[in-house]
C-alpha positions as CSV (number, residue, x, y, z in Angstrom):
1,M,1.6,-33.1,118.7
2,T,4.8,-34.8,117.2
3,G,7.9,-32.6,117.8
4,V,11.2,-32.1,115.0
5,R,14.2,-31.3,115.6
6,S,16.3,-28.3,112.9
7,R,17.8,-29.4,109.6
8,V,19.5,-27.2,107.5
9,R,20.0,-27.5,104.0
10,P,22.9,-26.5,102.0
11,D,21.9,-23.8,99.9
12,G,20.9,-24.8,96.0
13,A,20.3,-28.5,97.5
14,R,17.2,-30.3,95.7
15,L,13.0,-30.3,97.3
16,G,14.2,-34.1,97.8
17,R,16.8,-33.4,100.1
18,L,15.6,-31.1,102.3
19,A,12.2,-33.4,102.5
20,L,14.4,-36.4,103.6
21,L,15.3,-34.1,106.2
22,A,12.1,-33.4,107.2
23,L,11.1,-36.8,107.1
24,L,14.5,-37.9,108.7
25,A,13.7,-35.3,111.9
26,A,11.5,-36.6,112.7
27,G,11.7,-37.2,117.3
28,P,10.2,-37.0,120.0
29,V,7.9,-34.6,121.6
30,A,9.7,-31.5,122.3
31,A,8.3,-29.2,124.3
32,E,11.6,-26.7,124.3
33,T,12.0,-23.8,121.9
34,L,13.7,-23.8,118.5
35,L,16.2,-20.7,119.5
36,V,18.7,-19.1,116.4
37,G,19.8,-17.2,119.0
38,P,21.6,-13.9,118.6
39,G,25.5,-14.3,117.0
40,A,24.4,-17.8,115.6
41,N,24.3,-18.1,112.0
42,R,22.1,-21.3,110.6
43,P,23.4,-21.4,106.7
44,G,20.1,-23.2,105.3
45,D,16.9,-23.2,106.3
46,V,15.3,-24.2,109.3
47,V,11.7,-27.1,109.7
48,A,9.7,-27.1,113.0
49,L,7.0,-29.2,113.6
50,G,4.7,-28.0,116.7
51,R,7.6,-26.2,118.7
52,D,8.0,-22.2,118.8
53,V,10.7,-21.1,116.5
54,V,12.7,-18.0,117.1
55,V,15.3,-16.4,115.0
56,E,16.8,-14.2,117.3
57,G,20.9,-14.1,114.5
58,S,20.4,-15.3,111.0
59,V,19.3,-17.9,109.4
60,G,20.5,-18.8,105.4
61,G,17.6,-20.2,104.2
62,S,13.9,-20.0,105.1
63,V,12.0,-20.4,107.8
64,V,9.1,-23.4,108.3
65,A,7.0,-24.2,110.8
66,T,3.9,-26.1,111.4
67,G,1.4,-25.9,113.8
68,A,3.7,-23.5,116.1
69,P,4.2,-19.7,116.6
70,A,7.1,-18.1,115.0
71,T,8.9,-15.0,116.3
72,V,12.0,-13.0,113.6
73,S,14.1,-11.1,115.5
74,G,17.3,-11.5,113.1
75,R,17.6,-12.3,109.3
76,V,16.1,-14.6,107.3
77,G,17.6,-15.0,103.6
78,R,14.7,-16.1,101.8
79,H,10.8,-17.3,103.6
80,V,9.2,-17.4,106.9
81,V,6.1,-19.7,105.8
82,V,3.9,-20.5,109.3
83,L,1.2,-23.4,109.2
84,G,-1.9,-23.3,111.5
85,A,-0.7,-20.7,113.9
86,G,1.0,-16.9,113.9
87,A,4.1,-15.1,113.1
88,T,5.8,-12.4,115.3
89,V,8.3,-10.0,113.2
90,R,10.1,-7.8,115.7
91,G,12.1,-3.9,115.3
92,G,15.7,-5.2,114.3
93,A,14.7,-8.0,112.0
94,R,14.6,-8.0,108.1
95,I,13.2,-11.5,105.9
96,E,14.1,-11.0,102.8
97,G,11.8,-13.2,101.0
98,D,8.0,-13.6,101.4
99,L,6.3,-14.0,104.9
100,L,3.3,-16.5,104.6
101,V,1.0,-17.3,107.6
102,V,-1.9,-19.6,107.1
103,G,-4.0,-20.5,110.5
104,G,-2.6,-17.4,112.7
105,A,-2.1,-13.6,112.0
106,V,0.7,-11.4,111.0
107,A,2.2,-9.3,113.9
108,F,4.7,-6.6,113.9
109,E,6.6,-5.0,116.8
110,E,8.8,-3.0,118.1
111,G,8.4,-0.4,115.6
112,A,8.8,-2.9,113.1
113,S,7.1,-2.8,109.7
114,A,6.1,-5.4,106.6
115,A,7.9,-2.2,104.8
116,S,10.7,-2.0,106.5
117,S,11.1,-5.8,108.1
118,V,9.6,-7.9,104.7
119,G,11.4,-8.3,101.5
120,G,9.3,-9.8,99.2
121,R,5.3,-9.8,100.2
122,V,3.8,-10.3,103.1
123,R,0.5,-13.0,103.2
124,S,-1.5,-14.5,105.7
125,V,-5.0,-16.2,106.5
126,E,-7.0,-15.8,109.3
127,A,-10.2,-14.7,111.0
128,L,-13.4,-17.0,109.1
129,E,-10.2,-19.1,107.0
130,A,-8.6,-19.8,110.3
131,A,-11.7,-21.1,111.6
132,F,-12.4,-23.2,108.4
133,L,-8.3,-24.8,109.1
134,T,-9.3,-25.2,112.8
135,E,-11.9,-27.8,110.7
136,L,-9.5,-29.3,107.8
137,R,-7.3,-29.7,110.8
138,T,-7.4,-32.7,113.0
139,S,-4.9,-32.2,115.8
140,P,-6.6,-30.7,119.3
141,V,-8.0,-27.3,119.5
142,R,-5.3,-25.7,123.0
143,N,-7.2,-23.5,123.5
144,A,-10.0,-24.3,126.0
145,T,-13.6,-21.7,124.8
146,L,-15.0,-21.5,121.8
147,S,-16.1,-18.4,120.0
148,P,-19.8,-17.8,119.1
149,L,-18.3,-17.1,115.8
150,L,-16.2,-20.9,116.0
151,V,-19.3,-22.7,117.4
152,S,-22.2,-21.6,114.5
153,F,-19.5,-21.9,112.0
154,R,-19.5,-25.8,114.1
155,L,-22.8,-25.8,114.0
156,L,-23.0,-25.4,110.0
157,L,-20.7,-27.3,108.7
158,L,-22.3,-30.8,110.7
159,V,-25.5,-29.7,108.5
160,A,-22.9,-29.9,105.5
161,W,-21.7,-33.0,106.4
162,L,-25.2,-34.4,106.7
163,A,-25.9,-33.3,104.1
164,V,-22.6,-34.6,102.4
165,G,-22.7,-37.6,104.0
166,L,-27.0,-39.0,103.0
167,V,-25.3,-38.2,99.0
168,L,-22.8,-40.2,98.9
169,L,-25.5,-42.9,100.4
170,R,-26.4,-42.4,97.4
171,L,-24.3,-42.2,95.3
172,F,-22.3,-44.8,96.4
173,P,-24.1,-47.5,98.7
174,R,-22.3,-50.4,98.8
175,R,-18.8,-48.7,99.0
176,L,-19.7,-46.8,101.6
177,L,-21.6,-49.9,103.4
178,A,-18.0,-51.8,102.5
179,G,-16.0,-49.4,104.5
180,A,-18.0,-48.7,107.7
181,G,-17.8,-52.3,108.0
182,R,-14.0,-51.9,107.5
183,V,-13.9,-49.3,111.4
184,P,-15.0,-52.1,113.5
185,G,-11.9,-53.8,114.9
186,H,-9.3,-51.4,112.5
187,A,-10.2,-48.3,113.8
188,V,-6.2,-48.1,115.0
189,L,-5.0,-49.4,111.9
190,L,-7.1,-47.2,109.7
191,G,-6.1,-44.0,112.0
192,A,-1.9,-44.7,111.7
193,V,-2.2,-44.9,108.7
194,G,-4.6,-41.2,108.4
195,A,-2.0,-40.0,110.2
196,S,0.3,-41.0,108.6
197,A,-0.4,-39.7,105.6
198,V,-1.8,-35.5,107.4
199,L,1.7,-36.0,108.4
200,A,3.3,-36.5,104.7
201,A,1.3,-34.2,103.3
202,L,2.7,-31.9,106.5
203,L,6.0,-32.2,105.2
204,L,5.6,-32.3,101.8
205,T,3.7,-28.6,101.8
206,A,6.2,-26.8,103.8
207,C,8.8,-27.9,101.5
208,L,6.7,-26.8,98.6
209,L,6.2,-23.8,100.4
210,V,9.6,-22.7,100.8
211,V,10.2,-24.2,97.5
212,L,8.5,-23.1,94.5
213,P,7.1,-19.2,94.1
214,A,4.8,-18.2,96.3
215,P,1.9,-18.4,93.5
216,A,2.6,-22.0,93.0
217,G,3.3,-23.2,96.6
218,L,-0.4,-21.8,97.5
219,A,-1.5,-23.5,94.3
220,V,-0.2,-26.7,95.3
221,T,-0.8,-26.5,98.6
222,A,-4.8,-25.8,97.8
223,A,-5.2,-28.7,95.6
224,V,-3.2,-31.6,98.8
225,A,-6.5,-29.5,101.1
226,A,-8.9,-30.2,98.4
227,G,-7.6,-34.0,98.3
228,F,-7.5,-34.1,102.1
229,V,-10.8,-32.1,102.4
230,L,-12.5,-35.1,99.7
231,L,-10.9,-38.2,101.6
232,K,-12.1,-37.2,104.5
233,A,-15.9,-36.6,103.7
234,W,-16.5,-39.9,101.7
235,G,-14.3,-42.0,105.0
236,L,-16.5,-39.4,108.4
237,A,-19.6,-41.0,106.3
238,A,-18.8,-44.5,106.9
239,V,-17.7,-43.6,110.0
240,F,-20.5,-42.6,111.0
241,V,-22.7,-45.1,109.8
242,A,-20.5,-47.9,111.8
243,V,-20.8,-45.4,115.0
244,G,-24.4,-45.7,114.5
245,S,-25.2,-49.0,113.3
246,R,-23.7,-49.5,116.9
247,L,-25.6,-47.5,118.1
248,L,-28.9,-48.4,116.7
249,M,-28.2,-52.2,116.7
250,R,-31.2,-53.6,118.6
251,V,-33.4,-51.4,115.5
252,S,-35.9,-53.8,113.9
253,R,-36.9,-53.5,110.4
254,G,-39.5,-51.5,109.9
255,E,-39.1,-48.7,112.5
256,L,-38.4,-46.0,111.6
257,L,-34.5,-45.6,112.6
258,F,-33.6,-48.4,111.2
259,G,-31.8,-48.6,107.3
260,A,-28.4,-46.4,106.5
261,P,-28.9,-43.3,106.4
262,A,-30.5,-43.5,109.7
263,A,-27.4,-44.2,111.5
264,L,-25.8,-41.8,109.6
265,A,-27.6,-38.9,111.0
266,T,-26.6,-41.0,114.4
267,G,-22.9,-41.7,113.9
268,L,-22.9,-37.4,113.2
269,L,-24.5,-36.6,116.1
270,A,-22.5,-39.0,118.3
271,L,-19.3,-37.7,116.9
272,G,-20.3,-33.9,116.2
273,L,-21.9,-32.7,119.0
274,P,-19.4,-33.9,121.6
275,S,-16.7,-31.7,119.4
276,L,-18.7,-28.9,120.3
277,V,-17.3,-29.5,123.8
278,P,-13.6,-27.6,124.3
279,V,-11.2,-29.8,124.0
280,A,-12.3,-33.0,124.5
281,G,-14.6,-32.8,121.8
282,P,-12.0,-31.4,119.2
283,V,-9.8,-35.2,120.4
284,V,-13.3,-37.1,119.3
285,W,-13.5,-35.6,115.8
286,G,-9.7,-35.2,114.9
287,V,-9.2,-38.7,116.2
288,S,-13.0,-40.0,114.0
289,S,-11.0,-37.8,111.0
290,L,-7.7,-39.7,110.9
291,V,-9.9,-43.4,111.0
292,G,-12.1,-41.8,107.9
293,I,-8.6,-40.4,105.6
294,G,-6.8,-44.1,106.5
295,L,-10.2,-45.8,106.1
296,S,-10.8,-43.7,102.3
297,L,-7.1,-44.2,101.3
298,R,-7.3,-48.5,101.4
299,A,-10.3,-47.8,99.9
300,L,-8.5,-46.4,96.8
301,S,-6.2,-49.0,96.9
302,G,-8.3,-52.0,96.6
303,R,-8.0,-53.6,99.6
304,E,-11.2,-52.3,100.7
305,R,-14.0,-55.5,101.4
306,E,-17.4,-55.9,100.9
307,A,-19.1,-55.1,104.4
308,L,-21.4,-57.7,106.4
309,L,-23.4,-55.8,107.0
310,D,-27.4,-57.0,106.4
311,P,-28.3,-56.5,103.5
312,G,-31.6,-54.5,104.1
313,W,-28.8,-51.6,105.4
314,S,-28.2,-51.4,101.9
315,A,-31.7,-51.9,100.3
316,A,-33.0,-49.0,102.6
317,A,-29.8,-47.1,101.6
């Protein structure tokens, strides 16, 4: 995942400045840990994307980490927000605001506790909810093993994707087939559009979680996530049809596997079942998701064209 160098924001600066700093901070991949060492004093916020964050000194503002864990043994003047990873609070740490972890666990070590180390509230989303977030995110899964819970959850989600795709194909056959017709030859562009949208949403929600009260920040984050679920659902259905139509291109009219529904199911099997393979599978699913999100955004912008498919497909839908 692309690394983001840390930047600080003076106290009292507005959301726009923090968002601008986060966008300007995007840079080459950096594997090293973002460290606020002992005795160091950062007067503003620290924002990191895809890098471990370790706070041993003092941060005057908030700490926001996306896609990598955060460890605090020093002082944080406001909130600690971790998305897609866990947080560790060690003895002697002090977080004046809230500790919010989405997609990971909170661990208190070396005598630390929520009562003594966190001035605000501690909120975390893990277990089954974390498995759901694993499905929603579009970055590769780092772990090379899959638990029985996650495998069962993935199979259930594949069935749900099939049902949703068939419903969308029934309600919007022409638009869905038009989207499927745009996938061949434009997958790289659509994937880039989807990746840019996901990155922008991550940075925006991270900023909102810092500057807004916890309930409002969570509500906005949930609304953004729901919007991307809708974009992904429509776009993936079109991607399934596009992939399935290529695989069934030799099927003749009147045969059992002719038609858009059969293409959708075939595409789902071709992309969904490999997603159960550790490491490589989620990459395939993630790329397909990015292409689907990009396709949905282009459709919403009014730039989608009619698919160059056999008219019989629309009738079969």
